[in-house]
C-alpha positions in Angstrom: -29.6 -32.0 -27.2 -32.6 -29.7 -27.2 -34.0 -28.6 -23.8 -36.4 -26.2 -22.4 -36.8 -23.5 -19.8 -40.1 -22.5 -18.2 -40.7 -18.9 -17.1 -44.0 -19.0 -15.1 -45.8 -15.9 -14.1 -44.9 -15.8 -10.4 -48.3 -14.2 -9.5 -50.1 -17.2 -11.0 -47.9 -20.3 -10.5 -45.8 -21.7 -7.7 -43.3 -24.4 -8.5 -44.0 -27.7 -6.6 -40.6 -29.3 -6.0 -40.3 -33.0 -7.0 -37.6 -33.7 -4.4 -35.8 -32.2 -1.5 -33.4 -30.6 -0.8 -34.6 -28.0 -3.3 -33.0 -24.6 -3.6 -32.7 -23.2 0.0 -35.2 -25.7 1.4 -33.9 -28.8 3.3 -37.2 -30.6 3.3 -40.9 -30.3 2.4 -42.0 -29.1 5.8 -39.7 -26.0 5.6 -40.9 -25.3 2.1 -44.6 -25.6 3.0 -44.1 -23.3 6.0 -42.5 -20.7 3.7 -45.4 -21.1 1.2 -47.9 -20.5 4.0 -46.0 -17.4 5.3 -45.8 -16.0 1.8 -49.4 -16.7 0.7 -51.3 -15.8 3.9 -52.2 -12.1 4.4 -50.4 -10.5 7.4 -53.6 -10.5 9.6 -54.5 -14.1 8.8 -55.1 -16.3 11.8 -52.7 -19.2 12.5 -55.4 -21.6 11.3 -55.2 -20.1 7.8 -51.4 -20.5 7.7 -51.8 -24.1 8.9 -54.4 -24.9 6.3 -52.2 -23.5 3.5 -49.1 -25.3 4.8 -51.1 -28.6 5.0 -52.4 -28.1 1.4 -48.8 -27.4 0.2 -47.5 -30.5 2.0 -50.3 -32.7 0.5 -49.5 -31.4 -3.0 -45.7 -31.6 -2.8 -45.9 -35.2 -1.4 -48.4 -36.4 -4.0 -47.1 -38.6 -6.8 -47.6 -37.1 -10.2 -50.5 -38.7 -12.2 -48.2 -39.9 -15.0 -44.6 -41.2 -14.9 -41.8 -39.0 -16.1 -43.1 -35.6 -14.8 -40.1 -33.2 -14.6 -41.8 -30.1 -13.2 -45.0 -29.2 -11.4 -46.8 -25.9 -10.9 -49.6 -25.0 -8.4 -52.0 -22.5 -9.7 -52.1 -19.9 -6.9 -55.7 -18.7 -7.3 -56.7 -22.3 -6.4 -55.3 -22.1 -2.9 -58.3 -22.7 -0.6 -60.5 -24.0 -3.5 -60.4 -26.7 -6.2 -56.7 -27.5 -6.7 -55.2 -27.0 -10.1 -51.7 -28.4 -10.7 -49.9 -28.4 -14.1 -47.4 -31.3 -14.7 -44.7 -30.8 -17.3 -43.1 -33.8 -19.1 -40.5 -33.5 -21.9 -39.2 -36.5 -23.8 -36.5 -36.8 -26.5 -37.9 -38.1 -29.8 -36.0 -40.4 -32.1 -36.4 -39.9 -35.8 -39.3 -42.3 -36.3 -41.4 -40.6 -33.5 -40.4 -37.2 -34.7 -42.1 -38.0 -38.0 -45.4 -38.9 -36.4 -48.2 -36.3 -36.5 -48.5 -34.4 -33.2 -52.1 -35.7 -32.9 -50.8 -39.2 -32.4 -49.5 -38.2 -28.9 -52.7 -36.7 -27.6 -53.7 -39.8 -25.6 -50.2 -40.7 -24.5 -50.4 -42.3 -21.0 -53.9 -41.0 -20.3 -56.4 -42.4 -22.9 -59.8 -40.8 -22.8 -62.0 -39.1 -25.3 -61.3 -35.9 -27.0 -63.6 -33.0 -26.0 -61.7 -30.3 -27.9 -58.5 -30.0 -29.9 -57.0 -26.9 -31.5 -53.7 -25.8 -33.0 -51.7 -23.3 -30.9 -49.8 -20.4 -32.5 -47.2 -18.2 -30.8 -45.2 -20.8 -29.0 -41.5 -21.8 -29.1 -42.4 -25.1 -30.8 -42.5 -26.1 -34.4 -46.1 -27.4 -33.8 -48.4 -27.2 -30.8 -51.8 -28.4 -29.8 -54.2 -27.6 -27.0 -56.5 -30.5 -26.1 -59.2 -31.2 -23.6 -59.8 -34.9 -22.9 -62.3 -36.7 -20.7 -60.6 -39.5 -18.8 -62.3 -42.3 -16.8 -60.7 -42.7 -13.4 -62.2 -45.3 -11.0 -65.9 -44.5 -10.9 -65.8 -41.0 -12.3 -64.7 -38.9 -15.2 -62.2 -36.1 -14.9 -61.0 -33.5 -17.4 -57.4 -33.3 -18.7 -56.2 -30.2 -20.4 -53.1 -31.3 -22.4 -50.9 -28.8 -24.3 -48.4 -30.5 -26.6 -45.4 -28.9 -28.2 -42.9 -30.5 -30.5 -39.5 -29.6 -32.0 -37.5 -31.8 -34.2 -36.1 -33.7 -31.2 -38.4 -33.1 -28.3 -42.1 -33.6 -27.3 -43.3 -31.5 -24.3 -46.6 -32.2 -22.6 -48.2 -29.8 -20.1 -51.0 -31.7 -18.3 -53.6 -30.4 -16.0 -56.0 -33.0 -14.5 -59.0 -31.7 -12.6 -62.3 -33.1 -11.4 -63.8 -29.6 -11.3 -64.5 -28.3 -14.8 -65.2 -24.9 -13.4 -61.6 -24.7 -12.0 -60.2 -25.7 -15.4 -62.2 -23.0 -17.0 -61.1 -20.4 -14.5 -57.4 -21.3 -15.0 -57.5 -21.6 -18.8 -55.8 -18.2 -19.4 -53.0 -18.9 -16.9 -52.5 -22.4 -18.2 -52.1 -21.1 -21.8 -49.7 -18.4 -20.5 -47.6 -21.0 -18.7 -47.4 -23.1 -21.9 -46.4 -20.1 -24.0 -43.7 -19.1 -21.4 -41.8 -22.3 -22.3 -38.6 -21.5 -24.2 -36.8 -24.1 -26.3 -33.0 -24.2 -25.5 -30.5 -25.6 -28.0 
């Protein structure tokens, strides 16, 4: 079976665990406290550490926007601002789905309207696309940047949902770098 490995830039992305215990952390509270200690400058007042820990807890406890998410990453420059979280989903493809054009998976689980779609070079995938969709959610429209990669047996989606287009623009380089850091493992 084909798998993957993500090698995120640790200066740009922090893994958001999907469940606990995770690594050396027994629960989400101890993880959030470590995040706050690690991310706050040494002279930061306790209120700053508390705010970071509360943000971390909120994000780690949030349900992913789509089912099947296997990994999540918090864009570190967004701490204290508009939150940017990347959600990674990988699915095994049977022969009939593997023959479908990659474009047929753009709307999978999200719907919406295509704002932009381009082919991506320099990835570990046989084919890859970078898409921006506008998705209606309740009474508003949010942006979804979806990067799709496919091998003969696997479809991988890296989704970033944001309601602040400026944050999506600011994070675009790091989102692309996160996607290209993905290695296919056979």
